N, C-alpha and C positions, 0 to 999 in steps of 0.2 A: 542461297536466302543473301539477299542485299542488308549494306550494314543498315539502311534505314529502317529496313523489314525486324534485325536482330533488335535493333534501338526500340522500336513498338513494340516486340515483344517483350524486352526488358521492362520495357515503364509500364505493360500491365501487367506482366508478373510480380512487378515491383507495388504497384498499386494493392494487390492481392495480400501482398502478405507472402509471396512463395521467394523468401529473399533467399533463398539457395539456386534454385531456379531461374532468380532473376540476374542473381551476381552473374553466373553463366553466360546468358543472353549480353550484359552488358560488356564482359569480357568477348564475346565474339563480334560485337560491335566494335570494339575498338581495336581487336585486330585486324581487321579491314578497314578501321579509321582510324588510326591512334588519337587525330585530335578532333573527333568530335566530341566538341564540348558538351552537348548535353548529355552524351554517355558519362562523358567524365566526372560531371557535377553528381548524375545519378549517381554512379559505383559511390563515389564518395561520402555520400547521401547514406546511400544504404549500407554503407561498411561501416560508415562513423555513428551514424544516429539512429539506425535503424538495426543494424545487425551487435552494436557495440563494439566494433572494432577499429575506434578511430584509428591506434598506429599507422594500420593498413590504409585508411582512409586519406590520410595526408597527402602521399605525391596528386593523387587523385585531382584532390581539391585546388591540387599546388598549381599544376597542369591546368586545370578550368580558368582560375583566374587570372594566368597570365595569358590564355586563349582569348579573356575577354573580361578585361580591367575591369570594366564597369558593371559589370553584373552584381550587386552587393550581397546578393542572398550568397553568392560565392564568398564571400570574404567573411559574412555573418557566421558558418558553418564550418568555416574552414577553423577562424577564431576559436569558435566554441570546443571544435577538437584537438587545438591547441592546448586549451583549459584543462579539458577531460588528461589529456595524455601528462599535467602537472608542469606545459612549458608556457610559463608564466609572463616569464620577462619576451618570450619572443610572441607571447598573445598581444602584450603592452605593445611592443615594438608595430606589428600588424595593425593596431588601433589607430598607433599617429601614421602609418601609410595609407592608411583607408580614408581618415578623413583629411588627407592632402588630394587623394582622389576623387574626392567631393561626396563621401557616403552622410545620408543626413544628421544630423546630430543628435535627433532622439533614438535611433539607434546605435551611435557609438556610443551613447550616456548608457544604455542598455547594455551593450558590450564591457563596459567600466566597470559595472554593477555585478556583471558576472564574472569579473576577474576578481574584483574585490569579494565575492562571496569565496569563490576560490582559494585567495590567499590565505581567509579564516581568521584575520588577526584578531578581532572581538573573540570569538571562540576560545581560540589558543589561551587569552588573554583570564577569560572564564575559569577555563578550567584548570589553569595554574594558579588562580585566586581560591576557588572551592577546594582544591586540593589541601593548599595549606591552612585550613581552616580546622581540619579536622586532626587530629594528636592520632599517634600512632596508639594504639588499644594492646597493653598488653595483657596473657592469660592470667587468670584469676590463681593464684596460688589454691590448689583443691586439696581436699583433706581426703587421707587415702579412702577409698572404697572400702565397702564391707563384702570382703568376696561374697559372691553368689552361686550357689551352684549351679549347672547350667542346663539346662532343659532335656530330660528324657529324649532321645530323637524319636522314638514310637509316636508317643501324643503330640509334639512337635510338629510332626510331618502329618500326622490325622488331621492336625487343623488346619493346616496350610491347604489341604486337600478340600475337607470342607468349607473354607472361604472360598476356594479358585474355584470350588462348584456353584456358590450361591447357597449353600446351603446355611441360611443362618441361623435358624430353629439348633440345628445341632452343634452348631459351631457356638454358640451363646452359650447352652451346656457346656461343652467341653472346655472352655477357654474362661469361664467363673472356679469350673474346678482346679483348674491351673493357678490360678490366680490364688486360690486360696493356697495352694503348697507353696508359689513363688508372688510372694505381694511385693515381692521389690523387684522382679523383673523388667527391665525395661520394654524389651519386646515383647512382652505381654502386653504391656501398657498398651506400645504401640498400636498390638491387633485390637484392642480393645477398642480404642479412637478410631480405627478406620474400619472396624466393624459398625461401629454405628453411622459412620458416616455414610457406607453403601448402603444402610439400610434407609438413608434419608430421615436421619433423624440427628438434627445438629446442635439440638439443646443437648442431648443425652453424650455428642460427644464433646463439646463444651466440658459439662461436665467430667468428662471422665479424663480431660485434659488436664481438669484443675486438681483432682487428685491424684493425677500420676504426677504433675508437678511438685505437691506438695508430701508427696512421699519419698521423691528422689529428685530434688531441689540440685541436684549436682550435674543433670544431666541434661546436656546442650539440646541434644536432639529431639526431649520432649518440649525444654522451653522455646524450642525453635516452632514444635506443629502447634504447640498452645497461642504462642502468637498470631502465626498461620491464621486460626480458625479465628480468632477474635477478631484478625481485617478481613476476612472471608463475611463475617457477621455485622461489619458494618460499625467494631468498636476499636477505633484506631487507639482512645487514647488507652485502652485496656490492654492492648495488643504491646504496647510500647513497652512497659516493663520487663516482660518475660522474653519480649524481645532483645532488651540490654542484658540484660540475666544472660542469655543465650551466647551473647558476643563475648561478654566475661570471661566465658569458660571456655568459646571456641572461635578465637579472632579473626584466623583462617578462614570459616566458612564466607565465601564472597556473600550468597543465597543473604545471609544476615543483615546485610549493609542494603543492599535494596530493597528489603522489608522492612527495614528502619525509617529508609526515605519514604515508603510509602504510606507507614505509620504516621511520621508528621505532616505528609503532605496534605496525606487525609483530615488532619484537624488544621488544614490553613495557616501550616508551619511550612512555607513553601521555601521561603529562604534556608533552613535548619536543614531541609530534605535535599537540598542539591549537595552539598558536599557528600553525603550518604551515597546517595548514586554517581557520584566521579569515582569517588574509592571503589565503589563496586564495580565499573568502570575499567578501572585502573589496575585491579585485581585482581580483573574475571580471568578463570584460569583455562577457559575452553569458551568455543564459540558462544557455546550456548547461553553459559551465563554474562558472556559479553553482548550477547543481542535485548537479554531480558534488561541489561543495565542501559544498555544505547535506547530501547523505547521507552523505559521510565521516565529516563532524563529528556529528550524530544517533548515528549506528550508534557513532563510538567513546566520546560521553558514556552512549550506553548500556549497552555493553562494559563499560565505566568506574562505573558505577551510579552515575551521579551524574543520577540520576530525574528531579529540581527540575528543574536547568538544562534538562536536554534534552526535559522537555514543555512550559518555558515556551520555551524556541527552535523546538519545533513547532510550540506556538501562535503565537507571532508569525510563523513563515513562511507558517503559512497564511491569515492577513493579508494577504500578497502577490499578485499575480496571476502566474500562473507556467502554462506549457499543459502538463506535464508531468506525468503521471499514475504516473509511479516516484516521484514524490518524496512526491505525496500517498498514495500507497499504502504507500510504508514508512511515512510518517509516523505515517497509518491503522494500520499494524502494532506500532509503539513505542508509541503513547498507548493503544493498548486493553492493550499488558503493561503498562502504568505504572496502569493501572485507569480511565485518560480515555474513557471507553466514547460518551459523546455527542460529546466532539471527534474518537474516532477515526471514527465515525458520517459525522461532514462531510466529515473527511478523505477517506474511501472514495469519498464522493457527487461529491465533485469530482475526482475520479481520474475515478469515471464520466462527469461531464459532459466530461472530455477524451478519455477513449477508450469509448465508451459498449459494452455488455455484455461488455469485459475481465473475463475472468474471474477472475484473482487477488484484484480489486478486489473483487467480488460475494463470494468465498470467504470476505474480511474482513469486508463488510457483514455480511455471515451470521452471523459468531461473534460483532460487536459489538453484533447482535439480539438474542441470544441472551442476554443479560442480563438481558434484561427481557420477564419472564412474558405482560405484554399485550400484545405485538408479535408473535403468534405468526403472523398471515397476512402481516404484511411477511415474516418468515422462510420460508413457504412459496413466496411469490411471487418471492423472493429466490432459492430453492434452483429454481425452473422456469427461472429464467433458465442457471442454470449448467448445467441437462440440456439445456437448449435447443441447447450446444453440439456440434458434429458429431466434433471430437476428443478428447472426453474418453476417457481408457481405460476398459475393461471395471470392472476395478476400482475405479474411482474411480467411475465411475458406479454402480457397486452402493453404494457407499458413500452419494454424496449422495442416492440412492433409498430407502435405508435411516433417513437422519435425515429426512427427507421425510416416511416414513412415521411417524414418534416425533410429527412437527409435527401432522399430521392428528389423531393418536392422541387428543394430548392436549388440539384442539381438539375431540373429540367428533367429526369429520367422517370416520363408517362409512365411507361411500361410496368418498370419495377415498383413505381409508388403506388399505381392501383392493384398490383399483384397483393400490396402488403395489404393493403385496404381490404380486400376480396381476406384474406386470409384474418385478420383484424374483426372484421364481420360475420366471417364462419361460428366464432364463438359470442361474439355480443353485436346483433345486427342493429341495434340501436346506437352502438357507440359515436358519443357527439361529434368525438375530436375525427372520426373518421369521414362522417357525415361532410364538415364543415370543411376539410382539404379536400373531398372530391369536389366539391363545391367552386373553391379558391382552383382548383386544378383543369375544372373546365373551362374557369373565368379566363384562367392564363392562356388557353390556346384559343380563345374567343372561339369554342363552340357553342352556341346559344343552344342547340338542342340537348348537348349532354348537360348543358346547364339546369336545362330548364326539368329534366329529368331527375339528376343529382338534388335539386330546392325543393319538388314534387316529396320524395321519398324522407329527405331531413327535416322538413315541415310537418309532416304526419309523424313525427316523432318530437320536435321540439317546437314547436309554433310560436314559441316567446323569445328563444335564443335569440340572442343581441346579435352576433356576426351572421347567422343566418339572414337573419331578415336584411343586415346593410347588405350581404351578397343577395337578395331577392331585388334591395333598391338599386344593385346595379346593374343585375338582368336587365327590369323594366327600361331602365334608360339606353342598355344598348340596343333594347327592341326598337325603342321609340315611343313606348307605351310609358306618358309619365304620370 
């Protein structure tokens, strides 16, 4: 196989998201011709932007620039990979070199914005400021609790088994009997509250939580649970006191900090909420708690219009190792909304590395790619992967097919476009978008016979549709029939 054939194979596999196979094909092309600039750049782009192995991408991108220093797309990718690797001073120097080479100023300005985003100076100042606003919380001095007899093992196990089997009636009877004997046992109160929640009785769960807190005001777990339930029932002002009581009893519990932030934010006190979210982030004892705090802080900043701090904080978080697809997807959504499409793309790809094939991340990635007209093939691959999911609703499947047909139309891939339109109309023969696109496709091919047939079928369903009437006028004009 020639190096050209290897390169063509690599480009095709790359386009189809067969990344490991594409990497091997690029390697074979470069083994035969180490200076093949398209293979050098393709390998660098694949490793850095698509496989998220930016350190490995740098030598290939550097070699591609050396072979073709006027290809400014190579510079942009190289500088962005330097930024991803935290080599910010080197990236800054390369921006200056690209300016000397004659790169367009608008592209240079975007790279400088990318660099400032990665430096995160505004976000760092924000975190420092918010951390200083919340004083250290000392544990309240607790009175010695009255010793409580432990539950007998037999009845406790029987209750647990009934709850696990979702036998709520017998569980209710046993729980009521046990609570008469042990009215100050916190575990039984937790069981009562959880039982009411499982039965779909939120008001009863709230009532049980209030009774539990009155009975055992010094139990941090019950105070916390009451606060959570009040938040869930859209009563943030009522949730704040039990959450503060829980914090006084158990200030080392990270969850209380972010829930207090939620309670304040829900009351419109977003400035007061920030320190609680930041402290939850700083105190997080594991990745799960860290992600909870991160997502809340990001969403609060976004809702508050603090776009600069929000984007910088996200850029910093994207540099930290995480196993949370949710965090990366949330970051991608916010970055895309704020106009940081490359960074959003990277975030969605990170989510897909954690959870391959995850539909929300695929949808977000498609939206990020949608901003670049040169990446139609990648959009088509992304949409195909979404359609491969068996759990799509009929409505969503039709919507995705319609977008995919548009992509094929813009690519001029008439065969794929027609096949997709057939799939749409197999489920909805009257689908107006499919009829419209068939007419425009025949028009693009200047196939008057196909256009006549497409218009005849479309107008039978949609005789007054504006775009179809316009297509009919164009058809008459091309036939010379005014």
